[in-house]
N, C-alpha and C positions, 0 to 999 in steps of 0.2 A: 360774556353771555353765551350758553352754549353746552352740549355735552359731548363725549366720544365714547362710541362703542367698542368694546373687547371685541376681539374676535374669536370665534367658537372653536374650540379643540376636540380633535376625533384622534383615535388610536385603536388598532386592533386589539392592545391588552386592553384594559379598562379603560374608557376614555377619561381624561383627566378632570375631576369635580370643574367644571365651568359654571360661573355665574357670570351674567353683564356686568360688570365692575364697571362703574360710572366714575369720572372725575366728579368733585362738588358740582352741585349745581349754582354756577355763579351769576346768578340772574341779580337785577338791579331794583327789583320791587322787594318791599317789605314783605311779600307771600312766595319769595323763591326758596325757602326752607320748607315751607308746604309742598310746593311743587316737586321738589326733590324727594319728600318723601313719597310722592304720589308714584314717581317714577320708579324708585326704588321696589316698591311694593308691586308693581307691573312687571317689573324683571324678575321679582321671586316668585310671581304666578308662572310665569313663562318658562322657569328653570324645573319646575315641578317635572313634569313628564319627562325631562332629559336626566336628572335626577336617579329617578326610578329606573329607567335605561342603562345608566352606569353603574348601579347597582346591582342590577342583572349581569351585568358584565365582571363584574368583580366575585359575583358569585361563581359565574362560568371558570373564570379563571382558579379559583381554587379547587374545585371539583376537577378540573383539567390537571392541574399539579398533582392531585392528588391519584388520578388515576397512572399518570407517569409513573409515579413512585411505585404504585401498587402493582403493575403490570409486570416489571422484572422479578418480584416476589412470586407472584403467580407462576410464572415460567420456571423458576427454579424447582418448586414441587414438581410441575410435570415433568422437568429433566430426571429427578431424582426418583419419581416414580419408575420412569420409562429404563432408566437407569438399571433398575432391580430386576426387570424383566429382561434385559438384555444378559444380564450376570445369569439371571435362569437358566436362558436359553444354551448359555455354554457351561452350566452348571458350576460355575465360579472356579473354571479350571486354571492354574497357573502352570507354565512351563518352566522347567530349570532343567539347567546342564549340570554336569558334574565337573566340567572345566571351563569355564567361561573364559580362559584366556584362549583355549583353542576352538571351541563354538559358543557362540552366544544363540538363545533361542527367545521366542516369544511366541504368545497364544496368540492368533489374529483370526480365530473365528473355530476353535475343534470345539467339538460336543461331546465328547465322549474322553476318559481316561486313557493313557496308554504307556507305553515304557519302549525306546527306541536305542538304537545302538549307531553309532557314526564311527567309524576305523579307517585306516590306511590315508589318512587325509593328507591332499597333496591341494596346496591353497594355489589359487591361479592369480598370476600377476599381469600388470599393464607391459606392453611395449614400452622402453624407455633408452632412448640414444642419446649419445652425448658427440657434438661434431668432432671430427678427426683433427681438426686443427684449432688451435689456440689466435686470436686476433688481439691485436697490441690494444687498438681502441675501439670499443663495441659500435660508436657512431661517425666514426671518421676511415678506418681500416677497409679497403676494398676486400671482398671476398674470394675476388681473383681477378681476371685481365680487365682493364677498361672496355666498356662496349659490350661485356659477355654479363648481361644483366636479368636472364630468365633461367627459371629454376623450377624443377618438378617435384613436388611432394606426394608420396604414395600412402596411403592409410586403407589396408584391406584391398578392396577392389575398387576404391576411388582414387582416381589422379586429380590433383590440383596443379594447375599454370600459375606461377608467382612471377611477376615481373617487377624487378629492384631498380626501374631506371629513375634515377635521382635518388635512390636511398640505398645505392649498393653497399652496405655494411651489415654487422650482426644485428644491429636494433632493427634496420629495415626489414631484416630477414625475418625475425620474431615477429614483427606486427603483420606482416604478409603472411604469415603461418597462422596467427589468431583471428587475423580478419577473414581467412579462406571459407571458413565454415567446416574445415575438418575437423573429427573428433579427437582434437590431440590440444596439448596445452605445450605452448614453448615459453623457455625463460632463458634469459643469459646469468652463467655462474662465471665467478671469478677466482682464478687462480693465480695469485701472484701476479704477474705482470701481465698476463693473458687472460682474454675473456672467452668461453666456449658458449654455443646453443644447447641447452637440454631439451628435448622432446619427449613427451608423455602422453600416452594414449589414454583417455578419459575412462575407457573401459578394459576389464581384465578380460584375458583370453590370447591366446596364439592369433596372431595377425601379420601383417605386412606392413611394415615401416621402413620409406627408404627417402633419402632427399640427395636430388641430383642437380647436378648442372646441366642445362639444356642450351648446348653451344650452339651459335648461330654466326652466319656471316655480318661482319661487325665494319664499318668505315673506320679508318684508324686517322685520316686526314679530312680537312673541309674539301669542297668541291665548286671553287668558284669559278673554274675555267680562266683563271689570270695568268696560269705558269707558275704561279707561286703559292703554295698551299702548306698549312699550318698543322699539328696533330690536334684533335678535336680534344685531348684531354693531356694534361700533364703530368709530369712523372717524379717523384720525389728524387730518385735514384737513375743514373744512366747508366749505369752498371751491375745492378741487382736486380731492379724492378722489371717484372715480366712485360711484355706486349704484345704476344701472341698467344691464343689459348692453344694452337695446335703446334707452332713453331713453323707453319708455314705461312707467309703473307704474300699474296696476289699483288703485283705493281703493272698497270698499263699507264700507258703515254700516248696521249691523243688518239687516234683510231687504231692503234696498234694491237698487238697481241697481249694477251696477259704474260707476264713474267714471273712464274713462281720463286721467290724468294726463302731459302730453307737456312731459318735461322735457330734451329733449336740447339746448337751448340753454343748458341750466344743470344739467348731470349732476352734481351734488353734493348734500351735506346741506342746504346753504342752498336751494339749487334746489327740494329735494323739500318742502322744509318751507313756502317760499313757494304751491308750486302747491297742496299739501293746504289751506294756509289762504286761498286764493284761489277754492276749488272749491264752497265753500257748502256742503258736504256734512253741517254740525252737529258738526262736530269740529275741534279746534284742535291746532296743531303746535309745537312748543318745541324745542330742542336745551340739552341739559343735558351737562356734562362731568364725568368722573369716571376717575380714574386715567391721565389725562394721553388718554383717549379720549373723542370726540363720540358723543352717543347721540339717535336722535330721539325726542320722546314724543309719542303723539297720545293726546289724552283728549276723550273725548265729552261735548256739552252737558247731555244728558238723562240723565247717570247710566248706570247699568251696562248695555251691551249688546255686540255683537260688532262688532269692526274688523278689517278683513284689508287688508294692502297687498303686494300682489303684484308682482314683477319680471317683466314678460312676456319671452319669449326673442327671441332676436335673429331675423331675418328667415332668416340663413343664417351658419352656423359660420364663425369666423374662424380663418385659419390663422397658426399659432406658428412655422411655419418657410416658407422661401422658396419650397421645391420647386426650386430652381435647379440643384440636382445629384444628380441621381436616377442615376448612374452609368453604368457603358456597358459592352458586350462586347468580349471580344478579338476580335482577328481576324489571317489570315496567312495566306502563301503557302508550300504544300509541294512543295520540287522544282520552283519556278518555274511549275507547271502547275495544281496543285490548291489552290482557293482555300478557305478552311476561314473561315468567318463566322459572327458572331450566336452567340459561345460566353460563358455566363455562366463563365467560369473562366480562370485565367491557366497549367493544371497541365493535361498533356495525357497520359494514359497509354495511349491506345488508337490513337494515329493511325500510329505507328510500332510494330510487335509488338518488345515486349519492352523498351519504350525510353518513359520518361518525361523530358518535359523540361518546364521552366518558361520562363513569357515573363517577364522581368524588368523591360524598359522600350521605350519605341517606336524605332522604327529603321525607316527606309526602306528600308534597303541588306538584306545577305544574309549569313546566319550559316550555317556549316557544321556540320554534326554528323556523326561518324563512329565506328562500329563497328568496332575492331580487337583481335587477340589482343596480349596484352601476356604476354611471359615471365617479367615481373617478379613477376606475380601468383602463376605456378606457383610459381616460387622461393621466394616467401614462404609458400605453403601448404604447400610441401615443408619448408621449416625448422619451421614449426608440427610438423609431423608428426614431423619428426627428433626434436623437444626432448621429445614427448608420449611416442614409442618409448622413449627412452633413459630418463626418469623412470619408466615401468613396468618396464623391464628392470632396473632397480637396484633397485626393489622386489620385485621376483622374486628375485633375486640374495640378497638379504638373507634371504629366507625357504626357502633350500636349501642343503643342505651341512650340515656337521658344526656350522656355528654361525647355524643357522637360529632365527628368532626364532618368534613365537606361532602363526604359520601354518605351520611346517615340518610336511611330509607332508601339509598340506591340500590336499582334490583339486582346489579352487577355482585355487591356484597352478600345480597341474599342467597344469590346463586353458588358463590364461592363457599360459605357458610354450609349450604347442603350439600357440596361437593366433599368438604372437608369431613361432615359427619359420616357419609356414605365410606369414605377412605378410612376412617379411623374404626368404623365398626364394621369393616368387611368380616364376614366369616364363610370359609370354606364350607361347603355342606358335603364332606366325606369323611370317610373313616382314618384319614390323614392322622399323623401324630403333631402336625403343625396345621392349626385350623384359622387363628386369629392372631393379631399383632402380638397378643399376651404371650403367646405360646414361643414367642421369639425374644421374649425379655423386655417388651415395651411396656411401660406402663403412663397412668395419667395422672397428675395433681391437681387440685381443689380448682386450679384458674384453665385447666383443660391443655397444659403443656406437658409433650409427650417428653419420655426420657429412657433409655435404654442402658440394661445390664449387660455387658459384653461379653461376662461368663457363660451367660445361658449360651449362646451359640457355640464357643469354645467348649463346651463339655457335649456337643451333641453328637450322637453316633452317625454312622453313614446312613443310615436309614431316614435318622431325622434331618439330615441336611439335604437328603434326595425330596424327601417331605417339604422343607422348606421353600425348596426350588420349585415344586408343584404348586405352592400356595402363590409364590409371587407369577406363575405363568407366562406369558408374553405379552406382548403389545397387544392383542387382541384378545386375551383369557386373563383371569384369575386377578388379581390385586393390581398389576402392572397396567390392565387394561382402562383403569380410572386417569391415567396419565392423560388421556383424550380429552377428559371432562376442562382438565386445568388449561391443554392446549388449544382448545375452542375458545377459550376466554382471552389466554395472553397470545395468540397467533399475532404476528406485528402485520399483517395484512388484513386479514379477515376477523379476528379478533372480536369477542364482544367489548372489549375494553377499546381495540382502536376503533369500531364502531361508533362508540359512544364518543371519543375526542373527536371523530370526524363532525358527528355532529354537533358538536358544542361549537368546533371552528366556523362552521355552516353559520348556526345561531349567532355567532359574534360577528360575524360580518354583516349580517341582516340588523343586529342591533346598532353595530358603527353606521350602516347609512341611515337609519333612522336618527340618530342622535345629529348626525351631520344636518339632516333634514331640519330637523327640530331647532338647532342651534342657528340655522340660517334665517328659520322664520323668527326667531325670537329676537334676532338681530335686527330685521326689519320693523318688528313691533316695535322694538326699544328707540330706533332711530323717529320711526312716524310719532311715539308718544312725545321724544326728546323736543321733537320739532313744534308739535302744538302747545307744551307745556312751555318753548322758549316764547313762542307766540305770545300767549295768555303773559307770561310775566314781562314781556313788553310792553303790552296794553294796560297791565297793572302799573307799570312805571310812569305812563303816560298820564293815566288817569291820577295819579299821586300826585305828579308834578303839576296836573291843572289843578287841583284841591289846593295843593299850595299856594298855587296864584292867586285864586279865589280868595282864600283865607286873609291873604296879605293885603289886597284890594278892600276889604271889608273893616281890617283893623284898622287902615289908613283912613277910611270914612268916618270911623269911630273916633279918631282923634280928631279929626277935622269938626264934626258934631256934638260930639261930648267930649272931649279934651283927654279922654281916655278910652281904652278899649272896653268894651261891655263884658262882661263876665261870661255871657255863652257865646262870644264871639271867636269864630272859625271852628265850631261844631259842626260836626259832619250833618 
C-alpha cells in the first residue's frame, strides 16, 4: 500500500515533458483501482499548466534556432552590398606590374587610374653573419676559455649582454641570442664535422651586427684556504686546450704580491703547471686526471694558506663573426626623375598613394606599374551580391505564407522583406547610363530569384563603368548605403536578431522558473492526495474485513438455527 512521486524535471532547453508518473496503487481494498484512477486524474490536471509552459519553451527553441540560422545570411547580404560600395570608392582599380619577379604591386586604397615606372632597382638586404670558427659539438664544445662566459651582441645602436655560465657552447649562445630580445634570429648550421652560428637581422637595411667576447677576470682554481687548491674546470687535453684568455695568469700565495705568469707561448695546462713551478712562489703544481678530464692541483709547501690563480682579461674583445655582411639599403628611381635612396625596407606603401609595392630583386632596367579599372572585379562583386540576395530571399520565402516556419509572422522577417524590396527596386534619379540593377545585367525570375549576365558589364565603355560606380555610391550614399539596413538587423551585439534572441533567453529563464515552481507544487499535491487515498483504501479494507466477519457469523447462526444458510444471508 502506498505511492511514489516522480521528481519534477527542469531545463533551460524546453523542459522535458514531465508527468507525475506513479507506481500502481497497490491498495488492499476492492476499491484500490478506483483510488488509482482518482490519483492519476488529479496528476493529469496538475500537469496541464506545466505542459502549456513546456510547449512555450519548445516554440521559443524553434524560433531561436531559426534566428541563429538567419543571422549570418542577413550579414552576408550586408557585407556584399558594402563591398560594392568599397569597390566603387576605389573605382574597381587593379594594380599590375610588368615584371612581378622584380616588383610586385597591390592596390591598397588608390582611387584614380595611373601609370608609374620603377627603375635602377637595388634590393635591400638584411645583415647576416656566420661565426668565424666551427665547433666540433654544438652542445658540449666550449666557445673559448673556461670561465670566460660573457659576450656582447650589437644590433644597430642596441647592445645586449649575454652570459653563458653553465651553457658555454654554441647551442647556449644560440638560445641566449634568440632570448635577448634583439631583432635577429640565430641558428646553427652544420658543415662536415663542424658547427657554425648563423645570425640574421629580422629587417633589411644597413646596420651594425657584431658578436664579441667580453673578457673578464676569472678564478682558475678553488679558494678554500687549505693550502691545496684544484682547478675549477677540467681540460680534455693538457698540451693543446687553452687555459687563459690573454696568456697572462696572476698567482698569489698568502698575503704576498701578485706574480704574473706569462704562458702565451704555452697556453695549456702543462704550460701553466710549468710556469707555476718555475715562479718560486712556495707552491707546487701538478696535473691529476679524473673521469677523462685533466685538472691542475696547486699545493703550498708551508701548509694551509690562501692561494689564488686568476686569468686576466684580454686587452680587447675578440670578434666571433666577421662583420663582412652588415646588410644594405634599397634604392630605386620613380618615374625616371625621383631618386629614392637609403631605404631600410623593400616594401613601400607611401611612395604612390593607395599603392603598396615590393622590390624583389636588383634590376637596372625599368618596371611599369599601372592602376586601371577592371570590369571583372565589378562582375565578381555583383555575383557575390546576387548569391547572398538569393539565399536571404529564399529564407524569407520559407518563413512567409501558409507554410511558414518558426518565424512566420515575426516582425524581423517583415523588416527583411521590406529591405530586400528596397534593395532590388533601387533606382538612381539621375541622367546616368546606369540607374538600376537591370542596367547591370541583373534580372529576376518568377520566384524572385536574381541572376546576372556577365557579358553586360564586360561590354561597358569607360563612361558606363564610371556610371556603375556612381550608382553603387559609398557607405552613406547610393545603392551601397542599404548595407546599413541589413547590418542593423544582423549586428552580433545590438542587431534586431540578437535583441530578439536575448528576449527569448529571458523568457526561457522565466518559463523554467515557473515550471520548477509548478512541478514542486504538483508533487506536493500528488503526495497529499496519495496519502489521503491510502488512508481511504486502508479504511475500506478494514470495513471489508468487518463485513466478512459479520457475514461469517450470520452464516454460522443460519446453520445452527435452520441447518443451512438462508438465501439472502451475507447480503449487505
